[in-house]
C-alpha positions as CSV (number, residue, x, y, z in Angstrom):
1,X,-25.4,37.5,-19.8
2,X,-23.6,34.8,-21.8
3,X,-26.3,35.0,-24.5
4,X,-25.8,38.7,-25.1
5,X,-23.9,39.1,-28.3
6,X,-23.0,42.7,-27.5
7,X,-21.5,41.7,-24.1
8,X,-19.6,38.9,-25.6
9,X,-18.2,41.2,-28.3
10,X,-17.4,43.9,-25.8
11,X,-15.4,41.5,-23.7
12,X,-13.3,40.7,-26.7
13,X,-12.9,44.2,-28.3
14,X,-13.0,46.7,-25.5
15,X,-11.8,47.4,-22.0
16,X,-15.3,47.5,-20.6
17,X,-17.1,44.6,-19.0
18,X,-20.9,44.4,-18.6
19,X,-22.1,43.4,-15.1
20,X,-25.7,44.3,-15.8
21,X,-27.1,44.6,-19.3
22,X,-30.6,45.4,-20.6
23,X,-29.7,45.0,-24.2
24,X,-31.8,42.4,-26.0
25,X,-30.0,39.7,-27.9
26,X,-29.2,40.9,-31.4
27,X,-30.5,37.8,-33.1
28,X,-31.2,39.5,-36.4
29,X,-28.0,41.6,-36.6
30,X,-25.2,40.6,-38.9
31,X,-21.7,40.0,-37.6
32,X,-20.6,43.3,-39.1
33,X,-23.5,45.1,-37.3
34,X,-22.6,43.5,-34.0
35,X,-19.0,44.6,-34.3
36,X,-20.1,48.1,-35.2
37,X,-22.3,48.3,-32.2
38,X,-19.5,47.0,-30.0
39,X,-17.0,49.5,-31.2
40,X,-19.5,52.4,-31.0
41,X,-20.4,51.3,-27.5
42,X,-16.8,51.1,-26.4
43,X,-15.9,54.5,-27.8
44,X,-18.9,56.4,-26.3
45,X,-17.8,58.7,-23.5
46,X,-21.1,58.7,-21.6
47,X,-22.1,56.2,-19.0
48,X,-25.6,56.2,-20.4
49,X,-25.6,54.9,-24.0
50,X,-28.1,54.2,-26.7
51,X,-27.6,51.0,-28.5
52,X,-30.2,50.2,-31.2
53,X,-32.9,51.9,-29.3
54,X,-32.1,50.3,-25.9
55,X,-30.7,52.1,-22.9
56,X,-27.8,50.4,-21.3
57,X,-26.5,51.0,-17.7
58,X,-22.8,50.5,-17.8
59,X,-20.5,49.7,-14.9
60,X,-16.9,50.0,-15.7
61,X,-14.5,47.2,-14.6
62,X,-10.7,47.6,-14.6
63,X,-8.9,47.6,-17.9
64,X,-6.2,45.1,-18.5
65,X,-3.6,47.6,-17.5
66,X,-5.5,48.5,-14.4
67,X,-6.3,45.0,-13.4
68,X,-4.4,44.4,-10.1
69,X,-3.3,41.0,-11.3
70,X,-1.1,42.7,-13.9
71,X,-0.2,46.0,-12.2
72,X,3.4,47.0,-12.6
73,X,4.9,48.3,-9.4
74,X,7.1,51.2,-10.5
75,X,9.0,50.9,-7.2
76,X,10.0,47.4,-8.2
77,X,10.3,47.7,-11.9
78,X,13.4,45.6,-12.1
79,X,12.3,42.9,-9.7
80,X,11.4,39.3,-10.7
81,X,8.2,39.1,-12.7
82,X,7.4,35.4,-12.0
83,X,6.2,35.7,-8.4
84,X,3.6,33.2,-7.3
85,X,1.4,35.3,-5.0
86,X,-0.8,36.8,-7.7
87,X,-1.2,33.3,-9.2
88,X,-2.0,31.4,-6.1
89,X,-5.8,31.2,-5.8
90,X,-6.7,33.7,-8.4
91,X,-8.6,36.2,-6.2
92,X,-7.5,39.8,-6.8
93,X,-7.6,42.5,-4.0
94,X,-10.7,43.9,-5.7
95,X,-12.4,40.5,-5.6
96,X,-11.4,40.0,-2.0
97,X,-12.8,43.4,-1.1
98,X,-16.1,42.5,-2.7
99,X,-16.2,39.2,-0.8
100,X,-15.6,40.7,2.6
101,X,-18.2,43.5,1.8
102,X,-20.8,40.7,1.2
103,X,-20.0,39.6,4.8
104,X,-20.4,43.1,6.1
105,X,-16.7,44.2,6.4
106,X,-14.6,46.7,4.7
107,X,-11.4,44.7,4.6
108,X,-9.8,41.3,5.2
109,X,-8.2,42.8,8.4
110,X,-11.6,43.7,9.7
111,X,-12.9,40.2,9.0
112,X,-9.9,38.6,10.9
113,X,-10.4,41.0,13.8
114,X,-14.0,39.9,14.1
115,X,-13.2,36.2,13.8
116,X,-10.0,35.7,15.7
117,X,-9.8,37.4,19.2
118,X,-6.9,39.8,19.5
119,X,-5.4,37.9,22.4
120,X,-4.9,34.9,20.0
121,X,-3.4,37.0,17.2
122,X,0.3,36.7,16.4
123,X,2.2,39.9,17.1
124,X,5.8,38.9,16.5
125,X,7.6,38.8,13.2
126,X,8.3,35.3,11.8
127,X,12.1,34.8,11.2
128,X,11.7,33.7,7.6
129,X,13.0,35.4,4.5
130,X,12.5,39.1,4.4
131,X,10.7,39.0,1.1
132,X,9.2,36.2,-0.8
133,X,11.2,35.1,-3.8
134,X,10.0,34.3,-7.3
135,X,9.4,30.7,-8.5
136,X,12.5,30.7,-10.6
137,X,14.6,32.1,-7.8
138,X,13.3,29.5,-5.4
139,X,14.0,26.7,-7.8
140,X,17.5,28.1,-8.4
141,X,18.2,28.1,-4.7
142,X,16.9,24.6,-4.2
143,X,18.9,23.3,-7.1
144,X,22.0,25.0,-5.6
145,X,21.3,23.3,-2.2
146,X,20.5,19.8,-3.7
147,X,23.6,19.9,-5.9
148,X,25.5,19.3,-2.7
149,X,24.2,15.7,-2.7
150,X,26.6,13.2,-4.3
151,X,25.0,10.5,-6.4
152,X,26.8,7.3,-5.8
153,X,26.2,3.8,-7.2
154,X,23.9,2.4,-4.6
155,X,24.0,-1.2,-3.4
156,X,22.6,-0.7,0.1
157,X,19.2,-2.4,-0.1
158,X,17.5,-2.8,3.3
159,X,14.1,-2.2,1.8
160,X,15.0,0.6,-0.6
161,X,16.1,0.1,-4.2
162,X,16.8,1.9,-7.4
163,X,13.9,1.7,-9.8
164,X,13.2,2.9,-13.3
165,X,10.1,5.0,-13.6
166,X,8.8,4.5,-17.2
167,X,8.8,7.9,-18.9
168,X,5.1,7.5,-19.9
169,X,4.1,7.0,-16.3
170,X,6.2,9.9,-15.1
171,X,4.9,12.2,-17.8
172,X,1.3,11.2,-17.9
173,X,0.6,10.2,-14.2
174,X,3.2,11.5,-11.7
175,X,3.5,14.9,-13.3
176,X,-0.2,15.1,-14.4
177,X,-2.4,17.4,-12.3
178,X,-5.5,15.4,-13.1
179,X,-3.9,12.6,-11.0
180,X,-2.4,14.6,-8.2
181,X,-5.2,17.1,-7.6
182,X,-8.2,14.8,-7.6
183,X,-10.1,14.6,-4.4
184,X,-10.3,11.5,-2.2
185,X,-12.7,9.1,-4.0
186,X,-15.6,9.3,-1.5
187,X,-17.9,10.1,-4.4
188,X,-17.5,7.2,-6.7
189,X,-19.3,8.9,-9.7
190,X,-16.4,11.3,-10.1
191,X,-13.5,9.0,-9.3
192,X,-14.0,5.9,-11.5
193,X,-10.5,6.4,-13.1
194,X,-8.5,6.3,-9.9
195,X,-10.7,3.7,-8.4
196,X,-10.0,1.4,-11.4
197,X,-6.3,2.0,-11.0
198,X,-6.4,1.3,-7.2
199,X,-8.3,-1.9,-8.0
200,X,-5.5,-2.9,-10.3
201,X,-3.1,-2.2,-7.4
202,X,-5.0,-4.5,-5.1
203,X,-5.2,-7.2,-7.8
204,X,-1.5,-6.9,-8.3
205,X,-0.8,-7.4,-4.6
206,X,-3.1,-10.4,-4.2
207,X,-1.6,-12.1,-7.3
208,X,2.0,-11.6,-6.0
209,X,1.3,-12.7,-2.4
210,X,-1.3,-15.4,-3.2
211,X,-3.7,-13.9,-0.6
212,X,-7.4,-13.4,-1.0
213,X,-7.7,-9.6,-0.5
214,X,-5.5,-6.5,-0.3
215,X,-6.1,-2.9,0.6
216,X,-5.5,0.1,-1.6
217,X,-2.1,0.9,0.0
218,X,-0.6,2.0,3.4
219,X,2.1,4.4,4.3
220,X,5.4,2.4,4.3
221,X,6.6,-1.1,5.0
222,X,7.4,-0.6,8.7
223,X,4.0,0.9,9.6
224,X,2.3,-1.7,7.4
225,X,3.9,-4.4,9.5
226,X,2.8,-2.6,12.7
227,X,-0.8,-2.4,11.3
228,X,-0.7,-6.2,10.6
229,X,0.5,-6.8,14.2
230,X,-2.5,-4.6,15.4
231,X,-4.8,-6.9,13.4
232,X,-3.4,-9.9,15.3
233,X,-3.6,-8.1,18.7
234,X,-7.3,-7.1,18.1
235,X,-8.1,-10.7,17.4
236,X,-6.6,-11.9,20.7
237,X,-9.0,-12.4,23.5
238,X,-6.4,-11.9,26.2
239,X,-3.5,-9.5,25.8
240,X,-2.1,-10.2,29.3
241,X,1.4,-11.6,29.0
242,X,1.0,-11.9,25.3
243,X,4.2,-12.2,23.2
244,X,4.7,-11.1,19.7
245,X,7.8,-12.5,18.0
246,X,9.9,-10.4,15.5
247,X,12.6,-12.0,13.5
248,X,16.0,-10.4,14.0
249,X,16.4,-10.8,10.2
250,X,13.6,-8.3,9.6
251,X,14.7,-4.8,8.4
252,X,16.0,-2.8,11.4
253,X,13.7,0.1,10.8
254,X,10.7,-2.3,10.8
255,X,11.8,-3.9,14.1
256,X,12.1,-0.5,15.8
257,X,8.7,0.7,14.7
258,X,7.0,-2.5,15.7
259,X,8.5,-2.4,19.2
260,X,7.1,1.1,19.8
261,X,3.7,0.2,18.5
262,X,3.5,-3.0,20.5
263,X,4.3,-1.2,23.7
264,X,1.1,0.9,23.2
265,X,-0.9,-2.2,22.9
266,X,0.6,-3.7,26.1
267,X,2.1,-6.6,24.2
268,X,5.6,-7.9,24.9
269,X,7.9,-8.3,21.9
270,X,10.7,-10.8,21.5
271,X,13.3,-10.2,18.8
272,X,15.2,-13.4,17.9
273,X,16.2,-16.1,15.5
274,X,13.1,-17.6,13.7
275,X,15.0,-20.8,13.1
276,X,15.5,-21.6,16.8
277,X,12.5,-19.8,18.5
278,X,9.8,-22.0,20.0
279,X,6.5,-20.9,18.4
280,X,4.4,-23.5,20.2
281,X,4.1,-21.4,23.3
282,X,0.5,-20.4,23.8
283,X,1.4,-16.9,24.8
284,X,2.9,-16.3,21.4
285,X,0.1,-14.6,19.5
286,X,1.9,-13.9,16.3
287,X,5.2,-13.5,14.5
288,X,6.8,-11.3,11.8
289,X,9.4,-12.6,9.4
290,X,11.1,-11.1,6.4
291,X,11.1,-12.8,2.9
292,X,13.8,-12.5,1.6
293,X,15.3,-11.5,5.0
294,X,17.3,-8.3,5.6
295,X,20.6,-10.2,4.7
296,X,19.1,-11.3,1.4
297,X,18.5,-15.0,2.4
298,X,15.3,-16.9,1.4
299,X,13.8,-19.1,4.1
300,X,10.9,-21.4,4.3
301,X,8.7,-20.5,7.2
302,X,6.2,-23.4,6.9
303,X,7.3,-24.9,10.2
304,X,6.9,-21.6,12.1
305,X,3.4,-21.1,10.5
306,X,2.4,-24.7,11.5
307,X,3.5,-24.2,15.1
308,X,1.7,-20.8,15.4
309,X,-1.5,-22.1,13.9
310,X,-1.5,-25.1,16.3
311,X,-2.7,-22.7,19.1
312,X,-4.3,-19.9,17.1
313,X,-1.2,-17.7,16.5
314,X,-0.7,-15.9,13.2
315,X,2.2,-15.4,10.9
316,X,3.0,-12.1,9.2
317,X,5.4,-12.0,6.3
318,X,7.1,-8.8,5.1
319,X,7.8,-9.6,1.5
320,X,9.7,-8.0,-1.4
321,X,7.2,-7.7,-4.3
322,X,9.8,-8.0,-7.0
323,X,11.1,-11.2,-5.5
324,X,7.5,-12.5,-5.5
325,X,7.5,-12.3,-9.3
326,X,9.9,-15.3,-9.3
327,X,9.6,-16.7,-5.7
328,X,7.0,-18.9,-4.0
329,X,4.2,-16.7,-2.7
330,X,4.0,-16.5,1.2
331,X,0.5,-17.9,1.1
332,X,2.0,-21.3,0.1
333,X,4.0,-21.6,3.4
334,X,1.2,-20.5,5.7
335,X,1.3,-16.7,5.9
336,X,-1.9,-15.2,7.4
337,X,-1.0,-11.6,6.5
338,X,1.6,-10.3,4.0
339,X,2.9,-6.7,4.0
340,X,5.7,-4.9,2.1
341,X,6.7,-1.8,0.1
342,X,5.9,-1.3,-3.6
343,X,8.7,1.3,-3.9
344,X,10.7,-0.8,-6.4
345,X,7.7,-0.9,-8.7
346,X,8.5,2.3,-10.6
347,X,8.8,4.7,-7.6
348,X,12.1,6.5,-6.9
349,X,13.8,6.1,-3.5
350,X,13.5,9.9,-2.8
351,X,15.8,9.6,0.3
352,X,13.2,7.4,1.9
353,X,10.3,9.5,0.7
354,X,6.8,8.3,0.1
355,X,6.0,5.0,-1.6
356,X,2.9,2.8,-1.3
357,X,3.0,-0.1,1.1
358,X,0.6,-3.0,0.9
359,X,-1.2,-5.4,3.2
360,X,-2.9,-8.6,2.0
361,X,-4.7,-11.2,4.0
362,X,-7.6,-13.8,3.8
363,X,-11.2,-12.8,3.3
364,X,-12.2,-13.8,6.8
365,X,-9.9,-11.0,8.1
366,X,-11.2,-8.3,5.7
367,X,-13.3,-6.4,8.3
368,X,-10.3,-6.1,10.6
369,X,-8.0,-4.7,7.8
370,X,-6.7,-1.1,8.0
371,X,-6.9,1.3,5.2
372,X,-9.1,1.6,2.1
373,X,-10.5,-1.3,0.2
374,X,-11.8,-0.8,-3.4
375,X,-14.5,-3.1,-4.6
376,X,-16.6,-3.8,-7.7
377,X,-20.4,-3.1,-7.7
378,X,-23.1,-2.1,-10.1
379,X,-24.6,1.3,-10.6
380,X,-28.3,2.4,-10.9
381,X,-28.2,1.4,-14.6
382,X,-27.0,-2.1,-13.9
383,X,-23.5,-1.4,-15.3
384,X,-20.2,-2.3,-13.6
385,X,-19.1,0.4,-11.1
386,X,-16.2,0.7,-8.7
387,X,-16.4,2.1,-5.2
388,X,-14.8,2.0,-1.8
389,X,-16.0,-1.0,0.0
390,X,-16.5,-1.9,3.7
391,X,-16.2,1.8,4.7
392,X,-17.8,1.1,8.1
393,X,-14.3,-0.1,9.2
394,X,-12.8,3.3,8.5
395,X,-11.9,6.1,10.9
396,X,-14.2,8.7,9.2
397,X,-17.2,6.6,10.2
398,X,-16.1,4.5,13.2
399,X,-14.0,7.2,14.8
400,X,-12.3,5.7,17.9
401,X,-13.6,2.2,17.1
402,X,-11.9,2.2,13.7
403,X,-9.4,-0.5,12.7
404,X,-6.7,2.2,12.1
405,X,-6.1,5.9,11.8
406,X,-4.8,5.3,8.3
407,X,-7.0,7.1,5.7
408,X,-6.0,7.8,2.1
409,X,-2.4,6.4,2.5
410,X,-0.3,6.7,-0.7
411,X,-2.8,6.6,-3.5
412,X,-0.7,8.5,-6.1
413,X,2.3,6.2,-5.5
414,X,0.0,3.1,-5.5
415,X,-1.3,4.2,-8.9
416,X,2.3,4.5,-10.1
417,X,3.1,1.0,-9.0
418,X,-0.1,-0.4,-10.5
419,X,0.7,1.3,-13.8
420,X,4.2,-0.1,-13.6
421,X,2.8,-3.6,-13.5
422,X,0.2,-2.8,-16.2
423,X,3.1,-1.5,-18.4
424,X,5.4,-4.4,-18.0
425,X,2.9,-7.2,-17.5
426,X,3.8,-10.5,-15.9
427,X,6.4,-11.4,-18.6
428,X,8.1,-8.0,-18.2
429,X,8.1,-8.2,-14.4
430,X,9.5,-11.7,-14.5
431,X,12.2,-10.7,-16.8
432,X,13.2,-7.8,-14.5
433,X,13.2,-10.1,-11.5
434,X,15.3,-12.8,-13.2
435,X,17.8,-10.2,-14.5
436,X,18.2,-8.8,-11.0
437,X,18.7,-12.3,-9.6
438,X,21.2,-13.1,-12.4
439,X,23.3,-10.1,-11.5
440,X,23.4,-11.2,-7.9
441,X,24.3,-14.8,-9.0
442,X,27.1,-13.6,-11.2
443,X,28.4,-11.3,-8.5
444,X,28.4,-14.0,-5.8
445,X,30.3,-16.3,-8.2
446,X,32.9,-13.8,-9.1
447,X,33.3,-12.4,-5.5
448,X,34.0,-15.9,-4.3
449,X,36.7,-16.3,-6.9
450,X,38.7,-13.4,-5.5
451,X,38.4,-14.6,-1.9
452,X,35.1,-13.1,-0.5
453,X,32.8,-15.9,0.7
454,X,29.0,-15.3,0.2
455,X,26.8,-16.1,3.1
456,X,24.8,-18.4,0.8
457,X,25.4,-19.5,-2.8
458,X,21.8,-20.5,-3.6
459,X,19.1,-19.2,-1.3
460,X,19.0,-15.5,-2.2
461,X,17.3,-13.2,-4.6
462,X,18.9,-9.8,-5.1
463,X,21.2,-9.3,-2.1
464,X,24.6,-11.0,-1.5
465,X,26.3,-10.7,1.9
466,X,30.0,-11.2,1.8
467,X,32.4,-12.1,4.6
468,X,35.3,-9.7,4.4
469,X,37.4,-11.2,7.2
470,X,40.2,-10.3,7.8
471,X,39.4,-6.9,6.2
472,X,37.5,-4.7,8.6
473,X,34.0,-4.0,7.2
474,X,34.2,-0.3,8.2
475,X,37.4,0.1,6.2
476,X,35.9,-1.6,3.2
477,X,32.7,0.6,3.2
478,X,34.9,3.7,3.4
479,X,37.1,2.5,0.7
480,X,34.2,1.8,-1.7
481,X,32.6,5.1,-0.9
482,X,35.8,6.9,-2.0
483,X,35.0,5.3,-5.4
484,X,31.4,6.4,-5.3
485,X,30.0,3.0,-4.3
486,X,27.7,2.6,-1.3
487,X,27.2,-0.7,0.4
488,X,25.7,-1.8,3.7
489,X,27.8,-2.9,6.6
490,X,26.5,-5.8,8.7
491,X,28.5,-6.5,11.7
492,X,32.3,-6.1,11.8
493,X,33.2,-8.4,9.0
494,X,30.2,-8.6,6.7
495,X,29.1,-6.3,3.8
496,X,25.9,-6.6,1.8
497,X,25.5,-5.7,-1.9
498,X,21.9,-5.5,-3.1
499,X,21.2,-5.4,-6.9
500,X,18.2,-3.7,-8.6
501,X,16.7,-2.8,-11.9
502,X,19.0,0.1,-12.4
503,X,22.2,-1.9,-12.2
504,X,24.1,-3.1,-15.2
505,X,26.7,-5.7,-15.8
506,X,29.3,-2.9,-16.1
507,X,28.3,-1.7,-12.6
508,X,28.9,-5.2,-11.2
509,X,32.3,-5.4,-12.9
510,X,33.3,-2.1,-11.5
511,X,32.3,-3.2,-8.0
512,X,34.3,-6.5,-8.4
513,X,37.3,-4.5,-9.6
514,X,37.2,-2.4,-6.4
515,X,36.8,-5.5,-4.2
516,X,39.8,-7.1,-5.9
517,X,41.8,-3.9,-5.4
518,X,40.9,-3.9,-1.7
519,X,42.0,-7.5,-1.4
520,X,45.3,-6.7,-3.1
521,X,45.9,-3.8,-0.6
522,X,45.4,-6.3,2.2
523,X,47.4,-9.1,0.6
524,X,49.7,-9.1,3.7
525,X,46.8,-10.5,5.6
526,X,46.7,-13.5,3.2
527,X,43.0,-13.5,2.5
528,X,42.1,-17.2,2.4
529,X,40.7,-18.4,-0.9
530,X,37.5,-20.4,-0.3
531,X,37.6,-24.1,-0.9
532,X,35.5,-25.6,-3.8
533,X,32.0,-26.2,-2.5
534,X,29.2,-28.3,-3.9
535,X,26.9,-25.4,-3.4
536,X,29.0,-22.9,-5.5
537,X,27.2,-21.3,-8.4
538,X,28.3,-23.1,-11.7
539,X,26.1,-21.1,-14.1
540,X,24.0,-17.9,-14.1
541,X,20.4,-18.8,-14.9
542,X,18.3,-16.1,-13.1
543,X,16.3,-18.9,-11.6
544,X,15.8,-19.5,-7.9
545,X,16.2,-23.0,-6.3
546,X,13.3,-25.3,-6.9
547,X,12.4,-25.0,-3.2
548,X,11.6,-21.3,-3.5
549,X,10.7,-20.9,-7.2
550,X,7.2,-19.6,-8.1
551,X,5.3,-22.2,-10.1
552,X,2.4,-21.5,-12.5
553,X,1.2,-18.2,-13.9
554,X,0.2,-14.9,-12.3
555,X,-1.4,-11.6,-13.4
556,X,-3.5,-13.3,-16.0
557,X,-6.2,-10.5,-15.9
558,X,-6.6,-8.8,-19.3
559,X,-5.4,-5.4,-18.1
560,X,-2.0,-6.8,-17.3
561,X,-1.6,-8.3,-20.7
562,X,-3.1,-6.0,-23.3
563,X,-0.9,-3.0,-23.0
564,X,1.9,-3.5,-25.6
565,X,3.2,-0.1,-26.5
566,X,3.9,3.3,-24.9
567,X,1.0,4.7,-26.9
568,X,-1.3,2.1,-25.4
569,X,-0.1,3.0,-22.0
570,X,-0.6,6.8,-22.6
571,X,-4.1,6.2,-23.8
572,X,-5.1,4.0,-20.9
573,X,-3.8,6.5,-18.3
574,X,-5.6,9.3,-20.1
575,X,-8.8,7.3,-20.4
576,X,-8.9,6.8,-16.7
577,X,-7.9,10.4,-16.0
578,X,-10.9,11.7,-18.0
579,X,-13.3,9.8,-15.6
580,X,-12.2,11.8,-12.6
581,X,-13.0,15.3,-11.2
582,X,-9.8,17.3,-10.4
583,X,-8.7,20.9,-10.1
584,X,-8.0,20.8,-13.9
585,X,-11.8,20.8,-14.4
586,X,-13.2,22.8,-11.5
587,X,-12.8,23.9,-7.9
588,X,-13.7,21.2,-5.4
589,X,-15.8,22.8,-2.8
590,X,-14.9,20.5,0.1
591,X,-13.0,21.4,3.2
592,X,-10.4,18.7,4.0
593,X,-6.9,18.2,5.1
594,X,-6.3,16.6,1.7
595,X,-7.2,19.7,-0.3
596,X,-3.8,21.3,-0.9
597,X,-2.9,23.5,-3.8
598,X,0.6,22.7,-4.7
599,X,2.2,25.0,-7.2
600,X,3.6,23.2,-10.2
601,X,7.1,24.6,-9.5
602,X,7.1,23.0,-6.0
603,X,6.5,19.6,-7.7
604,X,9.3,19.9,-10.3
605,X,12.2,19.0,-8.0
606,X,10.6,15.6,-7.1
607,X,12.0,14.1,-10.3
608,X,15.4,15.7,-10.2
609,X,18.0,12.9,-10.1
610,X,19.8,14.8,-7.3
611,X,16.7,14.2,-5.2
612,X,15.1,11.1,-6.4
613,X,17.9,8.6,-6.6
614,X,19.2,9.0,-3.0
615,X,19.0,6.1,-0.6
616,X,17.6,6.9,2.9
617,X,20.6,5.4,4.7
618,X,23.1,6.9,2.4
619,X,26.3,8.1,4.2
620,X,26.0,11.6,5.6
621,X,28.8,12.9,3.5
622,X,26.7,12.2,0.3
623,X,23.5,13.9,1.4
624,X,24.6,17.4,2.5
625,X,22.0,18.9,0.3
626,X,19.2,17.0,1.7
627,X,20.3,17.6,5.3
628,X,20.6,21.4,4.7
629,X,17.1,21.5,3.0
630,X,15.5,19.5,5.8
631,X,17.2,21.5,8.5
632,X,16.0,24.8,7.0
633,X,12.5,23.4,6.7
634,X,12.5,22.3,10.4
635,X,13.7,25.9,11.3
636,X,10.9,27.4,9.2
637,X,8.3,25.2,10.9
638,X,9.6,25.9,14.4
639,X,9.3,29.6,13.6
640,X,5.8,29.3,12.2
641,X,4.5,27.1,15.1
642,X,6.5,28.7,17.9
643,X,8.0,25.4,19.1
644,X,11.6,24.7,19.8
645,X,11.9,21.4,18.0
646,X,10.5,19.7,14.9
647,X,10.5,16.2,13.5
648,X,9.9,15.5,9.8
649,X,9.9,11.8,10.3
650,X,6.1,11.1,10.1
651,X,5.0,10.5,6.6
652,X,1.4,11.5,7.0
653,X,-0.9,13.6,9.2
654,X,-2.1,10.3,10.8
655,X,1.5,9.3,11.7
656,X,2.3,12.8,12.9
657,X,-0.5,13.1,15.3
658,X,0.1,9.6,16.6
659,X,3.8,10.5,17.1
660,X,2.6,13.7,18.9
661,X,0.4,11.8,21.3
662,X,3.3,9.4,22.0
663,X,5.5,12.4,22.8
664,X,2.9,13.7,25.2
665,X,2.6,10.3,26.9
666,X,6.4,9.9,27.2
667,X,6.7,13.4,28.7
668,X,4.0,12.8,31.3
669,X,5.7,9.5,32.2
670,X,9.0,11.3,32.6
671,X,7.5,13.7,35.2
672,X,5.7,10.9,37.1
673,X,2.2,11.5,35.6
674,X,2.1,8.4,33.4
675,X,-1.3,7.4,35.0
676,X,-3.1,9.9,32.7
677,X,-5.0,8.0,30.1
678,X,-7.8,10.4,28.9
679,X,-7.6,12.2,25.6
680,X,-10.2,14.9,24.9
681,X,-11.3,15.6,21.4
682,X,-13.9,18.0,20.0
683,X,-16.9,16.5,18.1
684,X,-15.8,18.5,15.1
685,X,-12.4,16.7,14.9
686,X,-11.4,14.6,11.9
687,X,-12.1,10.9,12.2
688,X,-8.3,10.4,12.3
689,X,-8.0,12.1,15.6
690,X,-10.1,9.8,17.8
691,X,-8.6,6.8,15.9
692,X,-5.1,8.0,16.8
693,X,-6.1,8.6,20.4
694,X,-7.5,5.1,20.7
695,X,-4.3,3.6,19.3
């Protein structure tokens, strides 16, 4: 009884705990009297005790030394003391015994025997570590493995860029359990903080793209482009002989993913040159283009959009959000849907690890959008409230009729990117974008002076593609890597260098010095110096050409303009966090695939520089640590599941089960049974399952 002063005192001063107590509350006793009663009660040897005239029935609970959470195993007295098993969920063997007894069993083993038939029980030993290791030992081993990675100066681009995570966001959001243990915001009353931040994310995306509406994030840029294509396909009355065009200047990983997804929809894809392709053909239902393209070039797609719209086709633009801070928004040249990755808004590359993608479109297409949409409403008191909107589109309601199998997507990373924009504001974002472009401008100018011709002198944002002829591009890439510089090879005589927020003028000078050294080593080939061109850069301004430059203001909403200091940012993040229910406040009694308990020690390595600053397409020689770690994880998962192979490529459960269904389909086709087209699911399945099957 919490109101019993004796019990409260006993808990503090003795080794006895009161489970049932008949002692009346000592309302009129002094503090000294209460303590005297407590000490006398604790010292009494009998199980029946007289306390101020009342008889108390005492049940003895374990003392601190006897408590099995803190038992010292004399057989392992010198073993590690920071093991995680006893800390995991907090239930002791004694508590587990009491729980199973409530269910009519004597042990957990008896419960399992009754629930899981013996013929389904595992009988073999799993080939994992012989004994679990402590948290410190596990971190030491992981640090040893990941130290094999080599951090090089990255200029690779291709949709992944170095980014500076503001310390206040890393400290107060990424590493804050209030943000990473909160449940999916189905219940708006206990999720107003994250919902507000996700609303900021959507506002950020619509402001950058110029579109009417955006969702609250998707998984990655490639799958977001595929989801946009699915929107186009669903709106097409006849899919027979339908053609979807994909620009050959889109990122290669996006092209490959879209080709796979299109095949499942029965749509033909054409990968080609957007400048020469005929978009007027009525079988062309849509097109995807990259802005800036994968070689860094800015292009105006107004003509393509006009031709597509003439017969009901739609234009999808995959756009770099940092470029959109200074470049004309895609809405202004006719885009119907805009997608992209927000990774460079404060999220590390993480060897291609998670970052929030975005999808924005017009209001008339809102009901066909995939993913979650956050909207503003009013509560029962008439006050402003934020909630998930248009949920009838989602897989947990519409099942196989859902617009997508995407569910929560990348909410934590979307919140990081939203806070990055809140922290920097429109002026800060513009400054970062102009600085990145200025570095690229200066590099293009200096590179041309030593004989390397840029593909374009004007129409680019952050990436410069150089012609290395007569130097072989493979040799050049290897030469730079020997000096801890990574670049992207394009063809046999072209190399791309992409600049980002983390680069400095000194980094650029070091790069130019190595290029000059390479040119000197190949002087016998007489590298031709380029002729003076009217298009050559004469000054570094950080400004795009007028044709592509953003005009007017953006992000004028107060939230993007009132945070001036780190303290303001810390208080804003904390104010939102206090509106949400997370594991920091209570257990969340909901069964879901999203309810994972991640130990704090398993999250620490996320921000190690040896892990976070690695490009996904980094040369194999520089990522030996990552490759070893991933290989070991695959082996563990094969052992646990009993399968012979494992893929870690899917970035969510939704992606994983879709990939699994495709693997089954491909296998059946390989044995001549490709006619099978029925997928059976139990009624108890998650909504994601029927949505994936329908896809």
